[in-house]
N, C-alpha and C positions, 0 to 999 in steps of 0.2 A: 503493500500500500502506500511506503513511505517513497519509494522508487516512483511508482504510479502520481503520484502527489507530485514530486519533482518533476515528472516529464512533463505532466499539465502545466507546471508555471513556466517550463525553461523547455520545450519540446526540441528546442533546435540547440547543438553543444556548439558554443564557440569556441572554435582552437588556435592558436596560435604555431603559426609555420616558422621553425626556426633553422637556418640553413646557415652553413660556414660556405663562403662563395670568396673566390679572389678577386681582388680589388680592379687587378689592368682593365682596362676599358669601361670599367666603370665611371657615372658621371661624378665630378667633384660636388661635395655638398655646398652651398648656396653661406657665405660667408659674410655678416655684417658688419661693420666697425661704425661705432658712432664715437664722432669727436663732441667731449665735453667743452668745447670753445664754440656753442649755440649764439655768441653775440660777438663779434668781433671790434675791437678797435679801431681797425681799419674802416668796417663798414659805416661806424658812426664818424669817425671824419673827412669820409668823404661824401658824408650825408650834407655836415655840418660846411663844409666849404662851398657845396654846391647851392646850398640858400643860402649864404654870405653874398656870393659873386651874384646869384638872382637877386636879392635885394636893392642891390646897392643900381642893378638895373634897370629898377621897376622903371623907372621915371623915363627910360628912353624908349625910345620907337622900337617893340619888337615885332619880329617877322610872324611870331606866335600870338595870335591875337584870337577871341572868340571863348566862348564855353566849352569847343573841344580841345583847349589845349591840356596838356598834360606831364606828369613830373617824370619825363623820360623813362627810361628803361632800367628793371631790375634786373641784372644777370646774377648767375651763379658763385662769380667769386667775390662780388663786391657789392654794394647797394650805394649807386649814385641818382641822386635824384633832381633834377633839375626842375626847381619850383618855376612856375611862372605866373599864372596867375590864379589858380584854382587851390582850396582848400585854405585851411587855417593856419598862415604861418608862422603863429606866435606860441604851437605848440613846442615845449621843451622834449625832444625825442630822445636825446641823451635819459632823459626822468623817465619815458614814458614808455620806449620801446621795449627795456626789460620785461612788460608785465605779456606780451606775448610770448613769453616761454608759459605760461599761462594754460596754452593748449597742449603742453607735453606734461608739463608738473603740477605739484598742489601748489598753490596758493592762497592767500591770505588779505584781507582787507583790500581789497579791489573796488575803485574809486568808479562807476558805471560813467560817469559824467566824462572823464579822462578815459577811458575805453571808447564812449561812443564818438570824441573828438579825433581820437584817432583813427577809428575805424572811416569817418564822415572826409578823413584828406584821404585815403587811397581812395575812398570811392569817387573822388572829387577828380581827383587823378587815375583812375581806371585802373587801376592796380589792383589783383586778386590774393586773396588771404596765401595761396600755394607759392604765387611766386615772391611775395614778401618772405616765409617761411624758409622760402631756400636760399636767398640771396646774402641774410643778416649772417648764417653761421661760417664759422671756417671753412674754406673749401675743400674737397678732398686732395687738390692738388697742394695744397700749403699742409694738408694735415698729413698725405702717406707720402715721404720722404723717399723712399726707396722699397724695391718689393722683389723677390726672387720665389721664382717658383721650376722646379723640377731641375734645379741648377743654373736658369738663365736668370740674369739680373735686369729689371725694368727700371730703368731710370726716371722715367714717366708712369706712374700706377696706373695712369688711366687707360692703358691697356689691358688691365687687371681690371678696375675698379670702376662704377657708375655711381654718381650719387643719387640718393633717394630719400624720400619723407616718408618715417615710422612714427611710429606711436611715442618713440622716446627721441624725437625730432630730426635733424640734417644724420643723416649718416654715407654711409660707403660700401659699396655692395659689390661681393666678387661672386661671379657666375649666379645670376639671379636673373629672371624673367623678366622681374620689376624695374623700372629706373624713372628718376625724375628727370623731366627734359626742361626746366627753366619755368613752365606753365603749368602742367597737367598730364596726366597721364594717358595714352593711348589703349581706350580700352576695346578699343577694335584689333590691336594688334595682339592686346594681351590673350583678346576673345579666340581668334585665329591661333595665337600658339599654342592654348589650353586646349583646342580641339584636333590640334598637329599631334600634341604631347599625347592625349588620350587614343589616338589612332595608332602611336609608335608602341604603347604600353597594351592595347590590345592583340596587338600582332606577336610581340616577342609573348604574350601569355598563350597566345595559341601555340606556338612554334614550342614552349616550354611542356604545352598539354600534349604536342606529337610527341615527344622526346621521353617524357615522363608521364603516362596520364595517371598512375597512382600517385597520389599527395600524400607525403610523409608530414605527418603534424604532432605534435608536444601537446597533450592535455595540459594544462596551469591550472594547479593545483597549492592550496596551502594546509601544509600538515605541519602537526608537530613534531620536534626533532627527538623527544623524549624516546632513549632506546637505539637512535640513529649512530653510524660511527662517528668519533671523533673526524675531524681533517686533522692531516700530517702536515705540523706547523715546525719549518725548517729556519732555525733562528743561524745566523751567521756571524763570527766575532769579527772584527774590522783589524784584529791584533793577528795578522796571519803570520808571524815571526816573530815569537818573544826572545828578549836577551836570556834569559833562563834556561831556555830550550836550545839553544845556541852555545850556553856553557856546558850543557848537558851532552851534547852532540860532540864538543869537542873534545871531552875526557874518553869518550868513546872510541875515538878514531886512533889507531893501531898502527896502522900500513898505510901506504903511499905515500906523496908529496903534501909533507904535512907543513910545509912553507907556507899554503893559501892562506890568504888573508881571509878567511870565513866571512867574518863581518860583513866585508867589502863586498864580497861576491855571493853570499847565497841568498841576497836578495834580488837576484836576477831568476829565481827560483819562481817567484811570481808571474814570468810570461806565460808559466802552465794555463794560468787563468784572468790575466791582466794582457791590457797591449802596454809592450814596452818598445823602445826604438834602440836603438846604438848599443846592439848587443855584440861582445866580442865572441866568436864563436873558439879561440883560442882558450880563454879564461873558460867556457862553457865545456870544453874538452878536458884540461884539466879537473876541474868538479867531478865531472863524471865518471874520471877514473880512480878521483879518489874516493866516489862513493862504491864502487864497483870491487876495488882492493879492498875494502871493508865491509862486501858483500853486503850493502845496503839496497833495498829497491827503492825504486822513486815511491811507491803507494806509502813506503814505510817513511820515507824522509817528508813527505806533505803532511803525511800522520802526526811526527814529531816534532816539528817546529811550531806549528801554531798554537795558540791560548788554548790548552784542552777546555772541555765543558766542565769540569770540577772547578775550574779557575773562574772560568766565565760568566755562569750561571751560578746566582750567590745564594737565591733563594726559589722557591717553587712553592705556589697553591694550585691546588684542584678540587672544585666543589666543598671549599672550604676545608679541606685538610691541607697543613703546612707539612712540607718536604723538605728539610734542611739537606740533603742530598739531592739534586735535582739529578741524578744518574738513572733514579728510580724513575724518571719520567722523560730524561731526553738520553739519546746515542749517540756516540758522535759519526759524521758522516761526510765523505768527500764528495764535493759535488762539483758543478763547473766553474761555482766561485768562490773556490778553494775548503777549507775545514769548516763544518756547520755542525751544529747539534740540531736533533730532528725529535721530534714528539709524533708518536701513535702513527710510524712508518716501520712499510716491510722491510725497508734498507737499512744496512747499518754498516759503519767501519771497524773492523777487529783486530785492529793495529798492524793487518798484511794488506788486505784490498777490502773493499766494499762487498758485501755479502747480502743474502735474501735469509731474513733471520728464519730458522729452522722453527716450525710448529708457532707461527707468531701468531699471538688473538688480540685484536685492535681492542680498543677502548671503545665504549660505547657513552653517550650521553647518559645519566640518571637524573641531574638536574639542571635548569636553564636559570637566567639570569645574573648581571653583573655580579651580586656576592657569591656566587658558586663557578665564575669563570677560570680558566688558565691565569695566572700570572706568574711572573718572573722579573725577577729584579738581577741585573747583570753587571757587569763592572769588567772593560777590557782592560784596565790595567794599562793605561798609557804611558806610565814610566819605566815598565816592561818591555815597550816594541824598541826592535831593532829600528836606529831612525831611518825612514824613507820608505815604511813596509805598510805604515799604518793605510788602509782601505777608507775610502770613502770618507776621508775627512772623521774619522772616527764615528760613523754613521752605521746602524746596524741593518742589514739585510734581511728580511723576513718574507717567506717563500708559505703560499697555500694549496697543497694538493689533497687529492683523494689519498687515502692511506696503502693502498696499493700503488701509486706511481713516484715514480723518482722524483724527487724536488726538481723543479722546473721555473722557467719565470713566468709562466701564464698570468697568474696572479701573484705578486710581489710589490713589497712596501719598500722604502728607505727611510728610517727611524732614527731622528734627534737621540743621540743619548743621555742629552743635559735636559731631561724632563720624564714626562708620564703620556705614555699612547695609551689609547681605547682602539682596541679593534674590534669593530662589528661586524660580524661575518653573516654574510647570506649565501645558504645553499639551495642550488639547483640541483634536483634527480631529474634524469631525465630516461628515460623507458620506450619500448618498443610493443606495440601489441602483437600477437602470434602472426596475424597477418603480413604483416611488415617484416616479422624474422621471417618468412616463407619468401619474400621476393630475393631475387639475385641480388649479390652487393653493387653492381652498375647501376639498379635502379633506387634500391634505399641510400646509395652512396654514404654509407657507414661502417663500421666492422664492430663486432662482437669480440670480446677478449679472445676469444679461442679462434677466433677466424684466420687473423695471419700470426705466424710466428716472427718474432724480434729477437735475435740475437741477443744475449745477456738477460732481458729484463724477462720475466714468468708472464705476463700477459699485455695484450696490445693494448697502447693507450694512445692518443691523438701526442701526446708532450712527451711521452714516450718513445716514439716514431721520429718527432723534432730532435730528439737525441741523436737518434741513427742516423739523422741525414746527415749531423753534425760529424759524428764517428766516420761513416763514409768516406767523406772528403777528407778531413785526417787521414785515414788508412791510404786512399788512393794517392795523396799530394806526399804524405810524409812517411808511409809504409809501416806507421804503428799504431797504437789504441791508444786514448784520453785514460789515465791515472782510475778515474773514479768509476770507470765501468765495472759493475756487478759483478763478481765471479770471474774479474778476466786476467789472463794469465800471465802473469810478472815480467816472464820473457818478449810477451807482444806490448809492452808498455812503450809508450813515449819516453826517451830518455832525454837528457838534459841536455843535449846538441840538437836535438828537434823545435826545440822552442822556438826558435825564428822561423822554421816551416808552420810551426800551431799559429804564429801570430799572422803570418799571411795567410793562410785558410782562414780566420775571423774577418780580416780584411777583405776578403775577396768571395765571401761566404753567397753573393747573389748568384755567382758563376758556377756554385754548385748546386741549386735548386731543382735544376732539372733531373738530378740521379734519382733512380726508382724508390731508393728509400725516402726520398722527400715527399712522395706523394703519400700523405698523411688526412686520410676522410675522419671525418668524427668518430666518438663513440656512440655508437646503439644505445648502449646502457651507460650511466657517468652521473658522478658528482662533480660540479662545479662549485667555485665558491668564490664570494666576491667581497672585498673587505671596505670598510668604510673607518679612516681613521682620523681618530681627535686625538689633538696631542697640546701638551701643555709644557711650557718653560720654568724650568726651575729657577732660574738668573730671575724673574721676572720678579720673585717674592723676595729679593732681597733688594730689588729697585722702588 
C-alpha cells in the first residue's frame, strides 16, 4: 500500500543522468566578470566639461535649435553629454548620478524629486536608461588589461569579452550569446540563435540515441550513513626528510663511498614525487651506488627518511574515543606524494613496500555528528626538517577515497597547519540495476570491479586505472616502476638515476594519455566523497 500511495503521488520517477565525458570539443562556459567600478570619475569629468563649454556658448547662435536638440550620444567607453537647450542644466550630476546604482544595488533615503529631475533631463535629450547604464561604468577595454586563452596572449580583450548589462550592473562576458550593443539587445537575433541552438541540441540527442538507445541513469536518494564504511582518509606530512632520520641512516651505512654529503644530496630523492631541475646525474649515480652497497632498496629509503606517523599524528579521536597512539587508526603508506598516513585503507606500507592488508576489515560508521567525528592533532616538527625539503610550505595534503581504492587526487585538499580545519564529507553511492549490468561494456560505458584486471591492484577503480596510466608511461619511458605500487618487485622499482626520466614523464604526461591503460571508464558501483572545508587561523587569536 505504501508503494502504491507513493506511485499515486509521483507516478513518474525523476532520475539524474550522470556521465563522465572528455571535455575536448565541448563548448566553453560563459564567464561573466563584473567591474566594481560602476561609475568612473572620467565619465563625470567629461560630463562637467561638456556642460561648461555649452553654458558659455549658450548666448551665441547655435546651429542646433528647436525642441529636437539633444545631449549628444552616450557611448560605452565614457559619458559625453553635449547639452544645448533641453533639460534642467542646474542639476548637480556628480551628486545625483550615483543614485542610478539603485537599479542594481539596495539604497535608502532616495529623494523622488531629484530622481524625477534626473529622469526629465535624460528624457528631454532622448536618452534611454540602458544607454546611460552602459556609459557610466568602467569599460571592458579599461577593466580587462590582458587576456590569455589556450596559451595565446590577447592584448585586446575585446576579442574575447563583450560588454553586457546584468542584474549586478555593467559586466564583461566571455562566450555568451548575449551582449550589450550600446542601446538595447537584439531580441530577434537572440531568438534566431536560440532556435538554432535548439535544433542543434535536438540533432545531437538524436545521434546519441542512435549510438546508445538504452539510457544509463542514477537514482538520486538520500540515505543515512550509519553502518556504511568510513572513507579512506590519507594525511601526508610535509616533512618528507627529517634530520633525525638522516642521522639514523648515516649510522647504518657501513659500505660504499661514505664521503658523500648526504645532507646535501638526499633531498634529490624528492624528485621521485616532486618536480625538480638542475639534477646532477653523477651525484645521483653515487647515491644509488651507496644504497646498493648497503643493500637498501628505494622503497625502504623512501619509507625511512620522512617523519613517521607516530611523530606526525600526536593525538586521535574517533566516535568520542581518545587514541593516544594513532597507530591504532592510521597506517603508513607510500603514495605519489610521498610518505603519508592512511585511515581505513586496504593498502599500507610494511617497511619494505606497499601491500594489500590480508584479512582487512574496514571500519563502519556507528555514530554521526561533529562530536563523533574523526579528529586528528598533527605536528610536522619543522625544526627537525632537512633544509629545503619541506613540502607545500608546511601545509598538509589530505586525500579522500573509498577504502578499496589506492590514495589518489580525485578529492584532495591542502590544509594550513597553523590552525584548525573542519572537513565536511558528502558521500555519493552509485549503483547499477540488473538490467544495466546485463548491457555490454561499450553500451553502459562503465566497469564493475571484477571486469578489468589492473596489475598491482586488487580490483578495478577509475582512480586505480589513472595510476596505471602513469605507471605505464614510466615503464615505457624509463624501463622501471614507481616505488609506491602495491606488491611491486623491488628489482623492478625505479632507482635514483631514473629521477630525471620520471620528472620528464610528468611534464609531458599529455603525450601519454592515448595509451591503452589510460582509457579509464567510470565505476559502475562506487562511493565518491566530496569535502567542504572550514578553516580557522590560530594566529588570529593573538591579534
